[in-house]
C-alpha positions as CSV (number, residue, x, y, z in Angstrom):
1,M,0.0,0.0,0.0
2,T,1.4,3.4,-1.0
3,A,2.6,5.6,2.0
4,T,0.7,8.8,2.5
5,L,3.6,10.6,4.2
6,H,6.8,11.5,2.3
7,T,9.7,12.8,4.5
8,N,13.0,14.5,4.0
9,Q,15.4,15.7,6.5
10,A,17.8,18.6,6.0
11,G,19.9,19.4,9.1
12,R,17.6,19.3,12.2
13,V,14.4,19.8,10.2
14,L,12.2,17.0,9.1
15,T,9.8,18.0,6.3
16,V,6.6,15.9,5.9
17,R,4.6,16.1,2.8
18,M,1.0,14.5,3.2
19,S,-0.2,12.8,0.1
20,N,-3.5,11.3,-0.7
21,P,-4.6,12.5,-4.0
22,P,-6.7,13.9,-5.6
23,R,-8.4,15.4,-2.6
24,N,-5.8,14.7,0.1
25,F,-8.3,13.4,2.6
26,M,-6.9,12.4,6.0
27,T,-7.5,8.7,6.7
28,G,-6.9,6.2,9.4
29,R,-3.8,5.0,7.4
30,M,-2.5,8.6,7.4
31,V,-3.1,9.0,11.0
32,A,-1.1,5.7,11.7
33,E,1.7,7.1,9.6
34,L,1.5,10.4,11.6
35,D,1.8,8.3,14.7
36,E,5.0,6.7,13.5
37,M,6.5,9.9,12.4
38,V,6.0,11.6,15.6
39,R,7.5,8.7,17.4
40,R,10.4,8.9,15.0
41,A,10.8,12.7,15.8
42,E,10.6,12.1,19.5
43,E,13.2,9.4,19.6
44,D,15.7,10.9,17.1
45,P,18.0,13.6,18.6
46,T,18.9,14.9,15.3
47,I,15.4,16.2,14.6
48,G,14.6,19.5,16.4
49,A,11.6,20.6,14.3
50,V,9.0,19.2,11.8
51,V,7.3,20.9,8.9
52,L,4.0,19.4,7.9
53,T,2.7,20.5,4.5
54,G,0.4,19.1,1.7
55,A,1.7,17.3,-1.3
56,V,-1.3,18.1,-3.3
57,E,-1.4,21.5,-5.0
58,G,-3.6,23.9,-3.0
59,V,-4.5,21.3,-0.3
60,F,-3.0,20.9,3.2
61,I,-5.6,18.4,4.2
62,T,-9.2,18.8,2.9
63,H,-10.7,17.0,5.9
64,Y,-11.0,13.6,7.3
65,D,-12.4,11.0,4.8
66,V,-16.1,11.2,5.6
67,A,-16.6,7.7,4.0
68,E,-14.5,6.3,6.8
69,I,-16.4,8.2,9.4
70,L,-19.7,6.8,8.0
71,A,-18.3,3.2,7.9
72,G,-17.3,3.5,11.5
73,A,-20.7,4.9,12.5
74,E,-22.5,2.1,10.8
75,A,-20.2,-0.7,12.2
76,A,-21.0,0.8,15.7
77,G,-24.6,0.1,15.1
78,A,-27.2,1.7,17.5
79,Q,-27.2,5.5,18.5
80,V,-25.8,6.0,22.2
81,S,-25.8,8.8,24.6
82,A,-22.6,10.9,25.4
83,A,-22.5,9.1,28.6
84,V,-22.5,5.7,27.1
85,A,-19.9,6.8,24.5
86,G,-17.6,8.3,27.2
87,G,-17.8,4.9,29.0
88,A,-17.0,2.9,25.8
89,L,-14.0,5.2,25.1
90,R,-12.7,4.8,28.6
91,A,-13.1,0.9,28.2
92,T,-11.5,1.0,24.8
93,G,-8.5,2.9,26.2
94,A,-8.1,0.3,29.0
95,L,-8.1,-2.5,26.5
96,E,-5.7,-0.8,24.2
97,R,-3.0,-1.0,27.0
98,I,-3.0,-4.8,26.6
99,P,-0.4,-6.0,24.1
100,G,-2.0,-6.7,20.8
101,A,-5.4,-5.6,21.8
102,A,-5.5,-2.4,19.7
103,D,-5.0,-4.4,16.5
104,A,-7.7,-6.8,17.5
105,L,-10.1,-4.0,18.3
106,R,-9.6,-2.5,14.8
107,R,-11.2,-5.8,13.5
108,T,-14.3,-5.2,15.5
109,P,-17.1,-2.5,15.5
110,A,-15.0,-0.5,18.1
111,V,-12.5,0.4,15.4
112,G,-14.0,4.0,15.3
113,L,-13.3,4.5,19.0
114,V,-9.6,3.2,18.4
115,E,-9.0,5.5,15.6
116,L,-10.5,8.5,17.6
117,R,-8.3,7.8,20.6
118,R,-5.3,7.5,18.2
119,I,-5.9,10.9,16.6
120,H,-6.0,12.5,20.0
121,D,-3.0,10.6,21.3
122,V,-1.0,11.7,18.2
123,F,-1.9,15.3,18.5
124,R,-1.4,15.3,22.4
125,R,1.9,13.9,22.0
126,M,2.9,16.7,19.6
127,N,2.0,19.2,22.2
128,R,4.2,17.5,24.8
129,S,7.1,16.8,22.5
130,D,10.5,18.5,22.6
131,V,10.2,18.9,18.9
132,V,8.7,22.0,17.3
133,F,5.9,21.4,14.8
134,V,5.2,23.9,12.0
135,A,2.2,23.7,9.8
136,A,2.9,25.0,6.3
137,I,-0.7,25.3,5.2
138,N,-0.5,25.4,1.4
139,G,-4.3,25.5,0.9
140,L,-7.5,24.0,2.1
141,A,-7.3,22.8,5.8
142,M,-10.8,21.9,7.0
143,G,-12.2,19.4,9.6
144,G,-9.3,17.0,10.5
145,G,-6.9,19.1,8.4
146,C,-7.6,22.1,10.5
147,E,-7.4,20.1,13.7
148,L,-3.8,18.9,12.7
149,A,-2.8,22.5,12.1
150,L,-4.2,23.5,15.4
151,A,-2.1,20.7,17.0
152,C,1.1,22.2,15.5
153,D,3.0,25.0,17.4
154,V,3.3,27.4,14.6
155,R,1.0,27.9,11.7
156,I,1.9,29.6,8.4
157,M,-0.5,29.9,5.7
158,A,-0.3,30.5,1.9
159,A,-2.2,33.6,0.7
160,R,-4.4,31.8,-1.9
161,D,-7.7,32.9,-3.2
162,D,-9.2,29.3,-2.8
163,A,-7.4,28.5,0.6
164,R,-9.8,28.1,3.5
165,I,-9.4,26.8,7.2
166,G,-11.9,25.8,9.7
167,L,-14.2,23.3,11.2
168,P,-17.4,22.7,9.2
169,E,-18.4,19.4,10.8
170,I,-21.8,20.7,11.8
171,T,-23.1,20.9,8.4
172,L,-22.8,17.1,8.3
173,G,-24.5,16.7,11.6
174,L,-21.2,16.2,13.4
175,I,-19.0,18.0,15.8
176,P,-15.2,18.1,15.4
177,G,-13.7,15.0,16.8
178,G,-10.0,15.5,16.6
179,G,-9.5,18.1,19.4
180,G,-11.0,21.1,17.4
181,T,-13.6,22.1,19.9
182,Q,-11.1,22.3,22.6
183,R,-8.0,23.9,20.7
184,L,-10.1,26.4,18.7
185,A,-11.9,27.6,22.1
186,R,-8.5,28.0,23.7
187,M,-7.2,30.1,20.7
188,L,-10.1,32.2,19.9
189,G,-12.1,32.1,23.2
190,T,-15.2,30.1,23.9
191,S,-17.7,32.6,22.4
192,R,-16.0,33.2,19.0
193,A,-15.0,29.6,18.5
194,L,-18.6,28.4,19.3
195,E,-20.2,30.8,16.9
196,M,-17.6,29.8,14.2
197,M,-18.4,26.0,14.6
198,L,-22.0,26.6,15.0
199,E,-22.0,28.3,11.6
200,G,-19.6,25.8,10.1
201,R,-17.7,28.9,8.9
202,V,-14.2,28.4,7.2
203,L,-11.9,31.3,6.9
204,A,-9.8,32.7,4.1
205,P,-6.2,33.3,4.9
206,D,-6.4,37.0,5.9
207,E,-9.4,36.4,8.1
208,A,-7.5,33.4,9.9
209,E,-4.5,35.7,10.5
210,E,-6.7,38.6,11.9
211,L,-8.4,36.2,14.4
212,G,-5.2,34.5,15.4
213,L,-6.0,31.1,14.0
214,V,-2.7,31.3,12.0
215,H,0.4,33.2,12.9
216,R,1.2,34.7,9.5
217,V,0.2,34.5,5.9
218,V,2.8,34.6,3.0
219,A,2.7,34.4,-0.7
220,P,2.2,30.8,-2.0
221,E,5.7,30.8,-3.6
222,A,7.3,31.9,-0.3
223,L,5.4,29.3,2.0
224,A,8.0,26.6,1.8
225,G,11.0,28.7,2.4
226,E,9.3,30.7,5.3
227,A,8.2,27.4,7.0
228,A,11.7,26.0,6.6
229,A,13.5,29.0,7.9
230,T,11.2,29.1,11.0
231,A,11.6,25.5,11.6
232,E,15.4,25.7,11.2
233,R,15.6,28.6,13.7
234,L,13.3,26.9,16.3
235,S,15.0,23.5,15.8
236,R,18.0,25.1,17.5
237,R,16.2,25.6,20.8
238,A,17.3,23.2,23.7
239,P,14.9,20.2,23.4
240,G,14.2,19.7,27.1
241,T,13.4,23.4,27.4
242,V,11.0,23.2,24.3
243,A,9.3,20.4,25.9
244,A,8.9,22.2,29.4
245,L,7.7,25.4,27.6
246,K,5.1,23.6,25.6
247,R,3.8,21.7,28.4
248,A,3.6,24.7,30.7
249,V,1.7,26.5,28.0
250,Y,-0.6,23.7,26.6
251,D,-1.3,22.2,30.0
252,G,-1.0,25.1,32.3
253,A,-2.8,27.7,30.4
254,T,-6.0,25.7,30.3
255,R,-6.2,25.3,34.0
256,G,-6.9,27.8,36.9
257,L,-4.2,30.5,37.3
258,A,-2.8,28.9,40.6
259,D,-2.5,25.4,38.9
260,G,-1.0,27.0,35.8
261,M,1.6,29.0,37.8
262,H,2.4,25.7,39.7
263,R,3.1,24.1,36.5
264,E,5.2,26.9,35.2
265,R,7.4,26.9,38.3
266,A,7.8,23.1,38.1
267,A,8.9,23.4,34.4
268,F,11.1,26.4,35.1
269,M,12.9,24.4,37.9
270,S,13.3,21.3,35.7
271,V,15.4,23.1,33.1
272,T,17.4,25.7,35.0
273,A,20.2,23.5,36.2
274,R,20.5,21.6,33.0
275,P,24.0,21.9,31.5
276,A,22.8,23.5,28.3
277,A,21.0,26.3,30.2
278,V,24.0,26.7,32.6
279,R,26.4,27.2,29.7
280,A,23.9,29.6,27.8
281,M,23.5,31.7,31.0
282,R,27.3,32.0,31.7
283,A,27.8,32.8,28.0
284,Y,25.1,35.5,28.2
285,I,26.7,37.1,31.4
286,E,30.1,37.2,29.7
287,E,28.4,38.8,26.7
288,V,26.8,41.6,28.7
289,E,30.1,42.2,30.5
290,H,32.0,42.8,27.3
291,L,29.4,45.3,25.8
292,D,30.6,48.9,25.8
293,D,27.2,50.4,26.2
294,E,24.0,49.8,28.2
295,A,22.4,47.6,25.5
296,V,21.7,43.8,26.1
297,P,21.7,41.2,23.4
298,F,17.9,40.6,23.7
299,A,16.9,44.1,23.1
300,D,18.6,44.5,19.7
301,E,17.6,42.4,16.7
302,D,21.1,42.1,15.2
303,R,22.6,41.2,18.5
304,M,19.8,38.7,19.2
305,S,20.4,37.0,15.9
306,R,24.2,36.8,16.6
307,W,23.4,35.5,20.1
308,Q,21.2,32.8,18.9
309,E,23.7,31.7,16.2
310,G,26.4,31.6,18.8
311,V,24.7,29.5,21.4
312,A,22.6,27.2,19.2
313,V,25.0,24.2,19.1
314,D,25.5,24.3,22.8
315,L,21.9,24.3,23.5
316,I,21.2,21.1,21.6
317,S,24.4,19.2,22.4
C-alpha cells in the first residue's frame, strides 16, 4: 500500500509532505503514519523541528475522509448517549493497553473508537514533544486538516484565493472529533469559537490571521521557504526546554491560574540547572560584561540573531 507521508530531513528539520490525491483526505492510514512519524521525531535527537505540508497543490488536508467516518458509524450500530460513548471510550482505552489488543479492536465495530483515540493521542504527543511542529498550510485545511494544524506549534498559511481553514463538521450533523472544539476555543475564546463552529464557517487566509488562527500569511511561492526558515531557527532551541515550555503553555494555560503557575514553576525548575542552560547563561553574562554600552543582546535584533547563532549548538548538545 502506498505511503501517505513522504519525509525529507535537512539538518535538524524534518519536512513531511502529506499525500492522498486527488483530494488529500486524512484517513486512518495517514493517522497511523503520523503516529509513526511523531514517534520517530521524539526518539531521534537529530530532529529539532518538523514541517507538515500538503503534497497536493492547493491542499494541506481537505478534511478527514467522511466515508471512513460513516463506515465507523454504521459498524458501531445503534445510537448511544454521550455518557455511554464516554464509557465505551474509557473501556477501549483500557483494552488498548493490553499488548495486541489495539490491532484486535480494529477488526471489530470498536474500530471507530480506536481511531478516534489514536488521533487524540498523536496530537497530544505533538503538544508535549521536545520537537517544534510547524504547519505550512498550502491551501485547504478543514475538519481534520484544521485540527492537525491547530495541534502544531506554529501555523503559516499561503495567501491563496481558494485557501480556507476551519471546522465545518456541523453541516454534516457532526462536531469536530480530533480536538478541534478544545483547541479552537482556547485560541479564539469560547464565544467566538462556538459561533464559528455553529455556523460551520471556514476562513480565508487573511481572516484566519486576523483572528489569530494562523500566525502569519505569506505568498504561496514563499510558503516553503518561510516554513523551513522558521523550523530551522526553532530547531536550535534546547529540546528539554522546548518540551517544558510547551507543557507549561498547553497544560497550564487551560487550568486555573494557581495550577497553571504551579506547572510553570515546576517546568522552570526542571530546566534551569541543565548543562545547556547553565552554559548559555554563563555565556550571556560574559556577553553583557563585554558590551561597551547599556544595551543587552535581547533588546537589539542584530545582537539577538548573533546571540542565537552563537549559542545554538551548545543548547542542543
